[in-house]
C-alpha positions as CSV (number, residue, x, y, z in Angstrom):
1,M,-0.6,-0.3,-0.1
2,T,1.5,3.2,-0.7
3,V,1.4,6.8,1.3
4,T,-1.8,8.0,-0.9
5,D,-3.6,5.3,-0.2
6,L,-2.9,4.7,3.4
7,Y,-4.5,7.7,3.8
8,K,-7.8,7.5,1.8
9,K,-8.0,4.3,3.7
10,L,-7.8,6.2,6.9
11,L,-10.5,8.9,5.4
12,S,-12.7,6.5,5.1
13,T,-12.5,4.8,8.3
14,L,-12.7,8.1,10.1
15,T,-14.8,10.1,8.5
16,P,-17.7,8.4,9.3
17,V,-16.6,8.9,13.3
18,L,-15.7,11.9,13.4
19,G,-16.4,13.9,10.7
20,D,-14.4,14.9,7.3
21,S,-12.8,17.9,9.1
22,E,-11.5,16.2,12.4
23,A,-11.0,13.1,10.3
24,R,-8.0,15.0,8.0
25,S,-6.6,16.4,11.0
26,A,-6.2,12.8,12.7
27,A,-5.3,11.4,9.6
28,R,-2.3,13.8,9.1
29,V,-1.4,13.7,12.8
30,I,-1.2,9.6,12.8
31,L,1.1,9.6,9.6
32,E,3.4,12.4,11.0
33,D,3.4,10.7,14.2
34,V,3.3,6.7,13.1
35,R,6.1,7.7,9.8
36,G,7.1,11.5,10.0
37,I,4.8,11.6,7.4
38,T,4.1,15.4,7.1
39,Q,1.4,16.4,5.0
40,T,4.1,17.4,2.2
41,D,5.0,13.7,2.0
42,L,1.5,13.5,1.1
43,V,2.3,15.2,-2.0
44,V,5.8,14.3,-3.0
45,N,6.0,11.0,-2.0
46,G,2.9,9.7,-2.0
47,H,3.8,6.1,-4.4
48,R,6.3,5.3,-1.7
49,T,5.3,2.0,-0.3
50,V,4.1,1.4,3.5
51,E,5.9,-1.3,5.5
52,P,3.8,-4.1,6.8
53,E,5.0,-3.3,10.2
54,T,3.7,0.3,9.9
55,L,0.1,0.1,8.6
56,K,-0.3,-2.7,11.5
57,Q,0.5,-0.3,14.0
58,I,-1.8,2.6,11.9
59,E,-4.5,-0.2,11.5
60,E,-4.5,-0.5,15.7
61,I,-4.3,3.1,16.5
62,S,-7.1,4.0,13.5
63,D,-9.0,0.8,15.4
64,R,-8.9,2.1,18.9
65,I,-9.8,5.7,17.7
66,C,-13.1,4.0,15.6
67,A,-14.0,3.1,19.6
68,G,-14.1,6.2,21.0
69,E,-10.8,6.9,22.6
70,P,-9.0,10.4,21.9
71,V,-6.9,10.7,19.0
72,Q,-4.2,12.2,21.1
73,Y,-4.2,9.1,23.6
74,A,-4.0,6.7,20.5
75,V,-1.4,7.9,19.1
76,G,0.7,8.9,22.5
77,S,1.4,12.5,21.6
78,A,-0.7,16.1,21.9
79,R,0.6,19.2,20.2
80,F,1.4,22.3,22.2
81,Y,3.0,25.7,22.2
82,G,4.9,24.3,19.1
83,M,6.0,21.0,21.3
84,D,5.0,17.2,21.1
85,F,3.8,16.6,24.3
86,K,3.3,12.8,25.5
87,V,0.3,12.0,27.1
88,N,-1.8,9.4,27.9
89,P,-5.5,9.0,30.3
90,S,-3.2,9.9,33.4
91,V,-3.8,13.6,32.1
92,L,-5.8,16.3,30.3
93,I,-5.2,16.7,25.8
94,P,-3.4,20.3,26.1
95,R,-5.8,22.2,24.0
96,P,-5.5,25.0,22.0
97,E,-7.4,27.2,24.2
98,T,-4.7,26.6,26.9
99,E,-2.1,27.8,24.0
100,G,-3.7,31.4,24.9
101,L,-3.1,31.6,28.4
102,V,0.3,31.0,27.5
103,D,0.3,33.7,24.8
104,M,-0.9,36.1,27.8
105,I,1.5,35.5,29.9
106,V,4.9,36.0,27.5
107,R,3.1,39.1,26.3
108,D,2.6,40.4,29.7
109,Y,6.5,39.1,31.1
110,G,8.2,38.1,27.9
111,Q,10.6,41.7,28.3
112,R,11.4,40.7,32.3
113,S,13.9,37.9,33.2
114,D,14.8,36.0,36.3
115,L,11.0,35.5,36.9
116,R,9.9,32.9,39.4
117,V,6.6,30.7,38.5
118,L,4.3,28.7,40.0
119,D,2.0,25.9,37.7
120,C,-0.6,24.6,40.0
121,G,-2.4,21.8,38.6
122,T,0.1,21.1,36.0
123,G,-0.9,17.4,34.6
124,S,1.0,17.3,30.9
125,G,3.3,20.0,31.7
126,C,2.2,21.6,29.0
127,I,1.6,25.6,30.8
128,A,5.0,25.0,32.7
129,I,6.6,23.6,29.9
130,A,6.0,26.5,27.2
131,L,6.7,28.9,30.3
132,A,10.2,27.9,31.6
133,R,11.3,27.6,27.2
134,N,9.6,31.3,26.4
135,L,9.9,33.7,29.5
136,P,13.5,34.7,29.4
137,F,15.7,32.7,32.4
138,A,12.8,31.9,34.5
139,S,12.7,29.5,37.3
140,V,9.6,27.4,37.3
141,D,8.0,25.4,39.6
142,A,4.8,23.0,38.9
143,I,2.8,21.4,41.2
144,D,0.1,18.2,40.1
145,I,-1.4,16.1,42.8
146,S,-1.6,12.8,40.9
147,P,1.8,10.9,41.0
148,D,1.0,9.7,37.3
149,A,1.0,13.2,36.3
150,L,3.9,13.9,37.8
151,K,5.8,11.7,35.9
152,V,4.5,12.0,32.5
153,A,5.2,15.9,32.9
154,T,8.7,15.1,33.9
155,D,9.1,13.1,31.4
156,N,7.9,15.9,28.7
157,S,10.2,18.0,30.5
158,L,13.4,15.8,30.4
159,R,12.5,15.2,26.3
160,L,12.1,18.3,25.5
161,K,15.4,19.3,27.2
162,V,13.6,22.3,29.4
163,K,13.8,22.6,33.1
164,V,10.5,23.5,35.4
165,N,10.6,21.9,39.4
166,F,8.2,20.0,40.0
167,S,6.6,18.6,43.6
168,C,3.8,16.3,44.1
169,R,1.5,18.8,45.9
170,D,-3.0,19.3,46.4
171,I,-3.5,22.9,46.2
172,L,-6.6,22.8,48.3
173,H,-4.4,21.8,51.4
174,P,-1.4,23.7,50.8
175,V,1.9,24.8,52.6
176,R,2.0,27.8,54.1
177,P,5.6,29.5,52.7
178,D,7.7,31.6,54.5
179,E,7.6,34.6,52.6
180,P,6.0,35.6,48.8
181,T,8.2,34.4,46.2
182,Y,6.5,34.4,43.0
183,D,6.3,36.7,40.6
184,I,3.2,35.0,38.8
185,I,1.7,31.8,39.6
186,V,-0.5,30.5,36.6
187,S,-3.7,27.8,36.7
188,N,-5.4,25.3,34.3
189,P,-7.7,23.9,37.3
190,P,-10.7,21.3,37.4
191,Y,-13.5,24.3,36.2
192,I,-16.4,21.9,35.1
193,A,-19.3,21.4,37.0
194,D,-20.7,18.3,37.7
195,R,-24.2,19.0,36.0
196,E,-22.6,19.7,32.4
197,R,-20.7,16.3,32.1
198,K,-23.9,15.1,30.4
199,D,-23.4,17.1,27.6
200,M,-20.1,16.6,27.3
201,D,-18.6,14.5,24.3
202,T,-17.5,11.0,25.8
203,R,-13.8,10.7,24.1
204,V,-13.9,13.4,26.6
205,T,-15.4,12.1,29.5
206,D,-15.1,8.3,29.5
207,Y,-11.3,9.0,28.6
208,E,-9.5,12.4,30.5
209,P,-8.9,11.9,34.3
210,S,-12.2,13.3,35.3
211,T,-10.3,14.5,38.7
212,A,-8.8,17.0,36.3
213,L,-12.1,18.0,34.1
214,F,-15.0,18.2,37.1
215,V,-15.3,20.4,40.4
216,P,-19.2,19.5,42.6
217,D,-22.0,21.8,41.9
218,S,-22.3,23.5,45.2
219,D,-18.7,24.8,45.0
220,P,-17.6,25.5,41.2
221,L,-14.8,27.8,42.1
222,I,-13.2,25.3,44.7
223,F,-9.7,25.5,42.9
224,Y,-9.7,29.1,41.9
225,R,-10.6,29.6,46.2
226,A,-7.6,27.7,47.1
227,I,-5.3,29.0,44.8
228,T,-6.0,32.6,44.9
229,Q,-5.9,32.5,48.7
230,Y,-2.4,30.5,48.3
231,A,-1.5,33.5,46.0
232,T,-2.3,36.0,48.3
233,L,0.8,34.6,50.4
234,A,2.9,33.1,48.0
235,L,2.9,36.3,45.2
236,K,4.8,39.4,45.0
237,K,3.2,42.5,45.9
238,S,1.9,43.7,42.0
239,G,2.2,39.5,41.3
240,G,0.6,38.2,38.4
241,L,-2.7,35.6,39.0
242,Y,-3.6,33.5,35.9
243,F,-6.0,30.9,35.2
244,E,-8.1,29.2,32.0
245,I,-12.0,29.9,33.6
246,N,-15.8,28.5,33.0
247,P,-17.5,31.3,31.2
248,L,-20.2,30.7,33.5
249,Y,-19.1,31.6,36.5
250,A,-16.5,34.3,34.8
251,D,-18.4,37.0,37.5
252,Q,-18.0,34.7,41.0
253,L,-14.0,34.2,40.1
254,R,-14.2,38.1,39.4
255,A,-15.6,38.9,42.8
256,M,-13.5,36.5,44.5
257,L,-10.8,38.1,43.6
258,E,-11.6,41.3,45.0
259,D,-12.8,39.6,48.3
260,N,-9.1,38.5,47.5
261,G,-7.5,41.8,47.6
262,F,-6.0,41.6,44.0
263,E,-6.9,44.6,41.4
264,S,-6.3,45.6,37.7
265,I,-9.1,41.9,37.2
266,E,-9.5,41.3,33.6
267,I,-11.6,38.6,32.2
268,L,-10.5,37.8,28.5
269,R,-12.0,36.0,25.5
270,D,-10.5,33.5,24.0
271,Y,-9.9,32.8,20.1
272,I,-13.6,31.6,19.2
273,G,-15.2,34.7,21.5
274,R,-16.0,32.6,25.2
275,Y,-14.2,33.9,28.4
276,R,-11.7,32.1,28.7
277,Y,-9.3,33.8,31.1
278,A,-9.0,35.6,33.8
279,K,-6.0,37.8,35.0
280,A,-5.5,39.9,37.8
281,I,-2.1,42.2,40.2
282,L,-2.2,41.5,44.1
283,A,-2.4,45.0,45.2
284,T,0.5,46.6,46.6
285,K,-1.5,48.1,49.7
């Protein structure tokens, strides 16, 4: 089978499951991840024969996707901020909207060096690693409650040759810091209310870690509150606090940040126009 034939076969298999656009994207991801075949190769080298071992591997991945598994878990990697991150069901799949959170911080702090940064709930390490690579000479710490997630994050940092200091900590029960340390605290915490679960894609609810997604209906700001209260002690004066947020609770989040002594609070939209980010500055008074 040629490269072109394989691509057409993938499309015919995946389109009924994913739809046309997502099937094309998935087929390209599979070919590039498994055999290093780019879009250019499809045009220039489409006549080349694919080895039987590669065909078998790609068919296995295709079968897993057709059974409901997310593409990124099936191939074992996800693209984020220009880097390939290894992922498995221990961590959330990095998403394009989270790149916007990194963009904001790099835009606000990219001209400063030697910053101290903390990423709360790091998962795959994508935010922490992207910031460590894009902020000049930054020292980046990252925490997560899951040892399995931290193993994925550590492996990603080693493979990408980016230094991040990972540690296993529960942000809901933080250790009081001795003194303000950080210039930036960032988090993409669990923020989807349990009641929203029924309306979500089963590729998310059946495969991605629920503890990294969902919060109780009775307290949707549980993680934001804990991180904000910790930030009042751990951030330097005028330090920045950055969140990815659930648009449903943007007003409540703003009020909570104000009550905890933050100012210059902004609720910002993502690339599709939804309110997706919050940023605030710890007051100097």
